The first five atom37 places (N, CA, C, CB, O) and aatype in JSON, in Angstrom:
{
  "aatype": [12, 0, 13, 16, 1, 19, 9, 1, 12, 2, 13, 13, 2, 3, 14, 19, 9, 15, 0, 7, 18, 2, 9, 5, 6, 1, 18, 13, 9, 9, 7, 10, 19, 4, 2, 0, 3, 3, 18, 7, 1, 13, 17, 18, 2, 15, 10, 10, 12, 11, 15, 5, 9, 13, 14, 12, 3, 6, 6, 16, 15, 14, 2, 17, 19, 3, 5, 16, 10, 11, 16, 10, 19, 3, 3, 7, 9, 10, 4, 9, 18, 6, 19, 15, 7, 11, 5, 18, 0, 8, 13, 14, 10, 17, 13, 6, 11, 7],
  "atom_mask": [
    [1, 1, 1, 1, 1],
    [1, 1, 1, 1, 1],
    [1, 1, 1, 1, 1],
    [1, 1, 1, 1, 1],
    [1, 1, 1, 1, 1],
    [1, 1, 1, 1, 1],
    [1, 1, 1, 1, 1],
    [1, 1, 1, 1, 1],
    [1, 1, 1, 1, 1],
    [1, 1, 1, 1, 1],
    [1, 1, 1, 1, 1],
    [1, 1, 1, 1, 1],
    [1, 1, 1, 1, 1],
    [1, 1, 1, 1, 1],
    [1, 1, 1, 1, 1],
    [1, 1, 1, 1, 1],
    [1, 1, 1, 1, 1],
    [1, 1, 1, 1, 1],
    [1, 1, 1, 1, 1],
    [1, 1, 1, 0, 1],
    [1, 1, 1, 1, 1],
    [1, 1, 1, 1, 1],
    [1, 1, 1, 1, 1],
    [1, 1, 1, 1, 1],
    [1, 1, 1, 1, 1],
    [1, 1, 1, 1, 1],
    [1, 1, 1, 1, 1],
    [1, 1, 1, 1, 1],
    [1, 1, 1, 1, 1],
    [1, 1, 1, 1, 1],
    [1, 1, 1, 0, 1],
    [1, 1, 1, 1, 1],
    [1, 1, 1, 1, 1],
    [1, 1, 1, 1, 1],
    [1, 1, 1, 1, 1],
    [1, 1, 1, 1, 1],
    [1, 1, 1, 1, 1],
    [1, 1, 1, 1, 1],
    [1, 1, 1, 1, 1],
    [1, 1, 1, 0, 1],
    [1, 1, 1, 1, 1],
    [1, 1, 1, 1, 1],
    [1, 1, 1, 1, 1],
    [1, 1, 1, 1, 1],
    [1, 1, 1, 1, 1],
    [1, 1, 1, 1, 1],
    [1, 1, 1, 1, 1],
    [1, 1, 1, 1, 1],
    [1, 1, 1, 1, 1],
    [1, 1, 1, 1, 1],
    [1, 1, 1, 1, 1],
    [1, 1, 1, 1, 1],
    [1, 1, 1, 1, 1],
    [1, 1, 1, 1, 1],
    [1, 1, 1, 1, 1],
    [1, 1, 1, 1, 1],
    [1, 1, 1, 1, 1],
    [1, 1, 1, 1, 1],
    [1, 1, 1, 1, 1],
    [1, 1, 1, 1, 1],
    [1, 1, 1, 1, 1],
    [1, 1, 1, 1, 1],
    [1, 1, 1, 1, 1],
    [1, 1, 1, 1, 1],
    [1, 1, 1, 1, 1],
    [1, 1, 1, 1, 1],
    [1, 1, 1, 1, 1],
    [1, 1, 1, 1, 1],
    [1, 1, 1, 1, 1],
    [1, 1, 1, 1, 1],
    [1, 1, 1, 1, 1],
    [1, 1, 1, 1, 1],
    [1, 1, 1, 1, 1],
    [1, 1, 1, 1, 1],
    [1, 1, 1, 1, 1],
    [1, 1, 1, 0, 1],
    [1, 1, 1, 1, 1],
    [1, 1, 1, 1, 1],
    [1, 1, 1, 1, 1],
    [1, 1, 1, 1, 1],
    [1, 1, 1, 1, 1],
    [1, 1, 1, 1, 1],
    [1, 1, 1, 1, 1],
    [1, 1, 1, 1, 1],
    [1, 1, 1, 0, 1],
    [1, 1, 1, 1, 1],
    [1, 1, 1, 1, 1],
    [1, 1, 1, 1, 1],
    [1, 1, 1, 1, 1],
    [1, 1, 1, 1, 1],
    [1, 1, 1, 1, 1],
    [1, 1, 1, 1, 1],
    [1, 1, 1, 1, 1],
    [1, 1, 1, 1, 1],
    [1, 1, 1, 1, 1],
    [1, 1, 1, 1, 1],
    [1, 1, 1, 1, 1],
    [1, 1, 1, 0, 1]
  ],
  "atom_positions": [
    [[1.52, -25.21, 18.17], [1.9, -23.81, 18.21], [3.34, -23.66, 17.71], [1.75, -23.25, 19.64], [4.2, -24.51, 17.93]],
    [[3.57, -22.58, 17.06], [4.9, -22.32, 16.52], [5.8, -21.77, 17.63], [4.84, -21.32, 15.33], [5.31, -21.2, 18.6]],
    [[7.08, -21.95, 17.48], [8.04, -21.46, 18.43], [8.83, -20.26, 17.88], [8.99, -22.57, 18.83], [9.4, -19.49, 18.65]],
    [[8.86, -20.1, 16.57], [9.67, -19.06, 15.97], [8.85, -18.36, 14.89], [10.98, -19.65, 15.39], [8.17, -18.99, 14.09]],
    [[8.94, -17.02, 14.89], [8.3, -16.23, 13.85], [9.29, -15.2, 13.35], [6.99, -15.56, 14.37], [10.13, -14.72, 14.11]],
    [[9.19, -14.85, 12.1], [10.0, -13.8, 11.52], [9.11, -12.59, 11.37], [10.62, -14.22, 10.16], [8.07, -12.65, 10.71]],
    [[9.49, -11.48, 11.98], [8.76, -10.24, 11.82], [9.48, -9.44, 10.74], [8.66, -9.43, 13.18], [10.59, -8.95, 10.94]],
    [[8.83, -9.31, 9.62], [9.46, -8.61, 8.48], [9.41, -7.09, 8.67], [8.76, -8.99, 7.15], [8.58, -6.57, 9.41]],
    [[10.29, -6.42, 8.0], [10.4, -4.96, 8.11], [9.1, -4.26, 7.67], [11.59, -4.45, 7.28], [8.79, -3.17, 8.14]],
    [[8.36, -4.88, 6.77], [7.13, -4.22, 6.34], [6.11, -4.09, 7.45], [6.52, -4.97, 5.2], [5.18, -3.29, 7.35]],
    [[6.26, -4.87, 8.53], [5.4, -4.69, 9.72], [5.65, -3.31, 10.32], [5.66, -5.8, 10.79], [4.7, -2.58, 10.61]],
    [[6.89, -2.95, 10.51], [7.25, -1.69, 11.15], [6.95, -0.48, 10.24], [8.74, -1.71, 11.52], [6.69, 0.62, 10.74]],
    [[6.97, -0.69, 8.94], [6.69, 0.38, 7.98], [5.25, 0.47, 7.54], [7.54, 0.2, 6.79], [4.86, 1.43, 6.87]],
    [[4.45, -0.5, 7.91], [3.04, -0.52, 7.5], [2.32, 0.7, 8.05], [2.35, -1.82, 7.98], [2.33, 0.9, 9.27]],
    [[1.7, 1.53, 7.2], [1.1, 2.77, 7.69], [-0.06, 2.52, 8.66], [0.63, 3.6, 6.52], [-0.3, 3.34, 9.55]],
    [[-0.78, 1.43, 8.5], [-1.89, 1.11, 9.45], [-1.31, 0.82, 10.81], [-2.74, -0.1, 8.96], [-1.84, 1.29, 11.82]],
    [[-0.24, 0.05, 10.87], [0.36, -0.35, 12.17], [1.11, 0.84, 12.77], [1.34, -1.56, 11.98], [0.87, 1.18, 13.93]],
    [[2.0, 1.47, 12.02], [2.85, 2.52, 12.59], [2.09, 3.75, 13.02], [3.88, 2.91, 11.6], [2.46, 4.39, 14.01]],
    [[1.03, 4.11, 12.28], [0.26, 5.32, 12.59], [-0.9, 5.02, 13.54], [-0.27, 5.95, 11.31], [-1.36, 5.91, 14.26]],
    [[-1.36, 3.78, 13.54], [-2.59, 3.49, 14.3], [-2.41, 2.93, 15.68], [0.0, 0.0, 0.0], [-3.36, 2.87, 16.45]],
    [[-1.17, 2.51, 16.03], [-0.98, 1.83, 17.3], [0.26, 2.36, 18.01], [-0.87, 0.33, 17.1], [1.27, 2.67, 17.37]],
    [[0.18, 2.45, 19.33], [1.34, 2.87, 20.09], [2.3, 1.7, 20.29], [0.91, 3.44, 21.45], [2.0, 0.58, 19.87]],
    [[3.43, 1.93, 20.9], [4.48, 0.94, 21.0], [4.03, -0.3, 21.77], [5.69, 1.55, 21.66], [4.38, -1.42, 21.39]],
    [[3.25, -0.12, 22.85], [2.77, -1.26, 23.62], [1.81, -2.09, 22.78], [2.09, -0.79, 24.92], [1.83, -3.32, 22.86]],
    [[0.96, -1.45, 21.99], [0.03, -2.17, 21.13], [0.75, -2.92, 20.01], [-0.97, -1.21, 20.54], [0.37, -4.03, 19.65]],
    [[1.8, -2.3, 19.47], [2.58, -2.99, 18.43], [3.33, -4.19, 19.02], [3.59, -2.02, 17.76], [3.43, -5.23, 18.37]],
    [[3.85, -4.07, 20.23], [4.5, -5.18, 20.92], [3.48, -6.3, 21.12], [5.1, -4.72, 22.28], [3.8, -7.48, 20.93]],
    [[2.26, -5.93, 21.51], [1.19, -6.91, 21.7], [0.86, -7.64, 20.4], [-0.07, -6.21, 22.25], [0.68, -8.86, 20.42]],
    [[0.79, -6.93, 19.28], [0.53, -7.57, 18.0], [1.65, -8.57, 17.68], [0.4, -6.52, 16.88], [1.37, -9.67, 17.21]],
    [[2.88, -8.2, 17.91], [4.01, -9.13, 17.69], [3.86, -10.36, 18.59], [5.38, -8.41, 17.97], [4.1, -11.49, 18.15]],
    [[3.46, -10.14, 19.84], [3.22, -11.26, 20.74], [2.12, -12.18, 20.25], [0.0, 0.0, 0.0], [2.23, -13.4, 20.37]],
    [[1.07, -11.59, 19.71], [-0.03, -12.41, 19.16], [0.47, -13.25, 17.97], [-1.21, -11.5, 18.72], [0.11, -14.42, 17.83]],
    [[1.28, -12.63, 17.13], [1.85, -13.35, 15.98], [2.68, -14.53, 16.48], [2.74, -12.4, 15.11], [2.59, -15.63, 15.93]],
    [[3.47, -14.31, 17.51], [4.31, -15.38, 18.05], [3.49, -16.5, 18.7], [5.28, -14.8, 19.07], [3.93, -17.65, 18.74]],
    [[2.31, -16.16, 19.21], [1.46, -17.17, 19.84], [0.49, -17.86, 18.88], [0.67, -16.54, 20.95], [-0.14, -18.85, 19.23]],
    [[0.38, -17.33, 17.67], [-0.55, -17.92, 16.68], [0.06, -19.19, 16.1], [-0.87, -16.9, 15.54], [1.27, -19.37, 16.05]],
    [[-0.84, -20.07, 15.66], [-0.39, -21.3, 15.0], [0.03, -20.95, 13.56], [-1.53, -22.4, 15.01], [0.06, -19.78, 13.17]],
    [[0.36, -21.96, 12.79], [0.85, -21.75, 11.43], [-0.17, -21.15, 10.48], [1.33, -23.04, 10.87], [0.17, -20.75, 9.37]],
    [[-1.42, -21.08, 10.92], [-2.49, -20.48, 10.1], [-2.96, -19.15, 10.67], [-3.67, -21.44, 9.99], [-3.96, -18.61, 10.2]],
    [[-2.26, -18.63, 11.66], [-2.58, -17.33, 12.24], [-3.71, -17.37, 13.26], [0.0, 0.0, 0.0], [-4.34, -16.35, 13.51]],
    [[-3.96, -18.54, 13.85], [-5.06, -18.7, 14.8], [-4.55, -18.84, 16.22], [-5.91, -19.89, 14.44], [-3.45, -19.33, 16.45]],
    [[-5.36, -18.4, 17.17], [-5.05, -18.53, 18.59], [-6.31, -18.44, 19.41], [-4.06, -17.46, 19.04], [-7.34, -17.96, 18.93]],
    [[-6.24, -18.91, 20.67], [-7.4, -18.8, 21.56], [-7.65, -17.35, 21.89], [-7.18, -19.61, 22.86], [-6.72, -16.62, 22.21]],
    [[-8.89, -16.92, 21.82], [-9.28, -15.55, 22.14], [-9.61, -15.51, 23.62], [-10.51, -15.08, 21.27], [-10.75, -15.68, 24.04]],
    [[-8.56, -15.28, 24.41], [-8.71, -15.27, 25.86], [-7.72, -14.24, 26.41], [-8.47, -16.7, 26.49], [-6.51, -14.42, 26.32]],
    [[-8.26, -13.15, 26.98], [-7.4, -12.05, 27.43], [-6.47, -12.47, 28.57], [-8.24, -10.86, 27.87], [-5.33, -12.02, 28.62]],
    [[-6.94, -13.31, 29.48], [-6.05, -13.76, 30.57], [-4.89, -14.6, 30.04], [-6.85, -14.57, 31.6], [-3.76, -14.46, 30.5]],
    [[-5.17, -15.47, 29.08], [-4.13, -16.28, 28.48], [-3.12, -15.41, 27.74], [-4.75, -17.3, 27.53], [-1.91, -15.56, 27.91]],
    [[-3.64, -14.48, 26.91], [-2.73, -13.62, 26.16], [-1.88, -12.75, 27.08], [-3.52, -12.74, 25.21], [-0.69, -12.54, 26.81]],
    [[-2.48, -12.25, 28.14], [-1.71, -11.44, 29.12], [-0.61, -12.27, 29.72], [-2.62, -10.89, 30.24], [0.52, -11.81, 29.84]],
    [[-0.92, -13.51, 30.11], [0.09, -14.37, 30.76], [1.2, -14.8, 29.79], [-0.59, -15.61, 31.35], [2.32, -15.05, 30.22]],
    [[0.89, -14.89, 28.5], [1.91, -15.31, 27.54], [2.74, -14.16, 27.01], [1.27, -16.02, 26.39], [3.93, -14.33, 26.72]],
    [[2.13, -12.98, 26.86], [2.83, -11.87, 26.23], [3.4, -10.88, 27.26], [1.88, -11.14, 25.27], [4.47, -10.31, 27.06]],
    [[2.67, -10.69, 28.33], [3.08, -9.75, 29.4], [3.13, -10.46, 30.76], [2.1, -8.53, 29.47], [2.46, -10.02, 31.7]],
    [[3.87, -11.54, 30.89], [3.8, -12.34, 32.11], [4.23, -11.62, 33.38], [4.63, -13.54, 31.95], [3.69, -11.92, 34.45]],
    [[5.15, -10.71, 33.31], [5.67, -10.03, 34.49], [5.27, -8.56, 34.58], [7.16, -10.14, 34.5], [5.68, -7.87, 35.51]],
    [[4.49, -8.09, 33.65], [4.12, -6.68, 33.58], [2.83, -6.44, 34.37], [3.94, -6.22, 32.12], [1.73, -6.68, 33.87]],
    [[2.97, -5.97, 35.61], [1.82, -5.75, 36.46], [0.96, -4.59, 35.97], [2.27, -5.51, 37.87], [-0.24, -4.56, 36.23]],
    [[1.59, -3.63, 35.27], [0.85, -2.47, 34.78], [0.0, -2.79, 33.58], [1.79, -1.35, 34.44], [-0.87, -1.99, 33.22]],
    [[0.2, -3.93, 32.93], [-0.64, -4.37, 31.81], [-1.73, -5.28, 32.36], [0.21, -5.1, 30.71], [-1.45, -6.4, 32.79]],
    [[-2.97, -4.8, 32.35], [-4.06, -5.54, 32.95], [-4.76, -6.42, 31.91], [-5.06, -4.58, 33.59], [-4.69, -6.15, 30.71]],
    [[-5.42, -7.47, 32.37], [-6.25, -8.27, 31.44], [-7.31, -7.41, 30.76], [-6.92, -9.43, 32.19], [-7.68, -7.67, 29.62]],
    [[-7.8, -6.38, 31.44], [-8.78, -5.49, 30.86], [-8.17, -4.73, 29.65], [-9.3, -4.48, 31.92], [-8.82, -4.59, 28.62]],
    [[-6.92, -4.25, 29.79], [-6.23, -3.57, 28.7], [-6.07, -4.55, 27.51], [-4.84, -3.03, 29.17], [-6.3, -4.17, 26.36]],
    [[-5.68, -5.78, 27.8], [-5.52, -6.79, 26.77], [-6.86, -7.02, 26.06], [-5.0, -8.1, 27.38], [-6.91, -7.06, 24.83]],
    [[-7.93, -7.17, 26.83], [-9.25, -7.39, 26.25], [-9.67, -6.22, 25.37], [-10.26, -7.61, 27.35], [-10.17, -6.43, 24.26]],
    [[-9.48, -4.99, 25.85], [-9.84, -3.82, 25.08], [-8.99, -3.71, 23.78], [-9.67, -2.55, 25.94], [-9.49, -3.34, 22.72]],
    [[-7.71, -4.04, 23.89], [-6.85, -3.98, 22.73], [-7.22, -5.06, 21.72], [-5.39, -4.13, 23.15], [-7.18, -4.81, 20.51]],
    [[-7.56, -6.25, 22.18], [-8.04, -7.29, 21.27], [-9.29, -6.83, 20.53], [-8.33, -8.58, 22.03], [-9.39, -7.02, 19.32]],
    [[-10.23, -6.21, 21.24], [-11.45, -5.69, 20.62], [-11.14, -4.61, 19.59], [-12.4, -5.14, 21.69], [-11.77, -4.55, 18.54]],
    [[-10.18, -3.75, 19.89], [-9.78, -2.71, 18.94], [-9.19, -3.36, 17.68], [-8.75, -1.74, 19.58], [-9.49, -2.94, 16.57]],
    [[-8.35, -4.37, 17.86], [-7.76, -5.07, 16.7], [-8.84, -5.75, 15.85], [-6.73, -6.12, 17.17], [-8.72, -5.8, 14.62]],
    [[-9.86, -6.26, 16.49], [-11.0, -6.84, 15.75], [-11.75, -5.76, 15.0], [-11.96, -7.58, 16.71], [-12.06, -5.91, 13.82]],
    [[-12.05, -4.65, 15.7], [-12.77, -3.53, 15.07], [-12.0, -2.96, 13.87], [-13.03, -2.42, 16.09], [-12.6, -2.53, 12.89]],
    [[-10.68, -2.96, 13.97], [-9.84, -2.44, 12.89], [-9.57, -3.44, 11.77], [-8.53, -1.99, 13.47], [-8.93, -3.09, 10.78]],
    [[-10.05, -4.67, 11.9], [-9.86, -5.66, 10.87], [-8.52, -6.37, 10.92], [0.0, 0.0, 0.0], [-8.2, -7.13, 10.01]],
    [[-7.73, -6.13, 11.96], [-6.45, -6.84, 12.09], [-6.71, -8.3, 12.49], [-5.52, -6.13, 13.14], [-6.0, -9.21, 12.05]],
    [[-7.72, -8.52, 13.32], [-8.13, -9.84, 13.78], [-9.58, -10.1, 13.47], [-7.89, -9.99, 15.27], [-10.36, -9.17, 13.31]],
    [[-9.95, -11.39, 13.38], [-11.31, -11.84, 13.3], [-11.55, -12.82, 14.44], [-11.62, -12.47, 11.92], [-10.67, -13.62, 14.79]],
    [[-12.74, -12.76, 15.02], [-13.11, -13.7, 16.1], [-14.06, -14.73, 15.51], [-13.77, -12.95, 17.33], [-14.9, -14.42, 14.67]],
    [[-13.92, -15.96, 15.98], [-14.87, -17.02, 15.61], [-15.0, -18.0, 16.77], [-14.42, -17.76, 14.31], [-14.2, -17.96, 17.7]],
    [[-16.0, -18.86, 16.71], [-16.26, -19.78, 17.8], [-16.35, -21.21, 17.26], [-17.56, -19.39, 18.54], [-16.93, -21.45, 16.2]],
    [[-15.78, -22.14, 18.01], [-15.86, -23.57, 17.69], [-16.16, -24.29, 18.98], [-14.54, -24.11, 17.03], [-15.43, -24.15, 19.96]],
    [[-17.22, -25.05, 18.99], [-17.62, -25.84, 20.17], [-17.64, -25.02, 21.46], [-16.68, -27.02, 20.35], [-17.2, -25.47, 22.51]],
    [[-18.16, -23.82, 21.35], [-18.3, -22.96, 22.54], [-17.05, -22.23, 22.97], [0.0, 0.0, 0.0], [-17.07, -21.52, 23.97]],
    [[-15.96, -22.39, 22.23], [-14.71, -21.73, 22.6], [-14.41, -20.65, 21.54], [-13.53, -22.77, 22.71], [-14.57, -20.87, 20.34]],
    [[-13.97, -19.49, 22.02], [-13.65, -18.4, 21.1], [-12.19, -18.47, 20.67], [-13.95, -17.03, 21.75], [-11.29, -18.77, 21.45]],
    [[-12.01, -18.17, 19.39], [-10.68, -18.12, 18.77], [-10.6, -16.82, 17.99], [-10.42, -19.38, 17.84], [-11.61, -16.17, 17.72]],
    [[-9.4, -16.46, 17.64], [-9.17, -15.33, 16.75], [-8.14, -15.74, 15.73], [-8.71, -14.08, 17.54], [-7.38, -16.69, 15.92]],
    [[-8.11, -15.01, 14.64], [-7.11, -15.24, 13.61], [-6.82, -13.96, 12.9], [-7.57, -16.31, 12.63], [-7.61, -13.01, 12.92]],
    [[-5.67, -13.93, 12.25], [-5.26, -12.82, 11.4], [-5.81, -13.08, 10.0], [-3.7, -12.64, 11.39], [-5.3, -13.97, 9.32]],
    [[-6.83, -12.34, 9.55], [-7.43, -12.66, 8.25], [-6.47, -12.45, 7.07], [-8.67, -11.82, 8.05], [-6.66, -13.07, 6.02]],
    [[-5.47, -11.62, 7.21], [-4.53, -11.39, 6.1], [-3.19, -12.12, 6.34], [-4.27, -9.88, 5.92], [-2.16, -11.71, 5.8]],
    [[-3.22, -13.17, 7.12], [-2.0, -13.93, 7.49], [-1.16, -14.27, 6.29], [-2.36, -15.2, 8.23], [0.05, -14.05, 6.3]],
    [[-1.78, -14.82, 5.22], [-1.0, -15.22, 4.06], [-0.9, -14.13, 3.01], [-1.6, -16.44, 3.45], [0.09, -14.09, 2.28]],
    [[-1.89, -13.25, 2.9], [-1.85, -12.23, 1.88], [-0.7, -11.24, 2.12], [-3.17, -11.49, 1.85], [-0.02, -10.83, 1.17]],
    [[-0.48, -10.85, 3.38], [0.55, -9.86, 3.69], [1.93, -10.46, 3.87], [0.18, -9.11, 4.92], [2.93, -9.75, 3.81]],
    [[1.99, -11.79, 4.09], [3.27, -12.45, 4.31], [3.75, -12.17, 5.64], [0.0, 0.0, 0.0], [4.82, -12.64, 6.03]]
  ]
}
């Protein structure tokens, strides 16, 4: 897993991101980017993502994380896949968008 990520300005100016997601959802996307490996992949587990991105936020529930992950999948921001019975997700445009 990577320890450092650069969030470029085009993330904040992207019309899909800025118009389609509220501030908490955008923070969550940044957290997912920080938790992804060098190929944009991570475990698709709402409890794990909640504990890594919102560790002290009691108002952010695992259910909210799960619903937001599903929204990101539906919107094409993420793709889900399975390997040996474990679910993973990745950013399909990881390299195209930079």
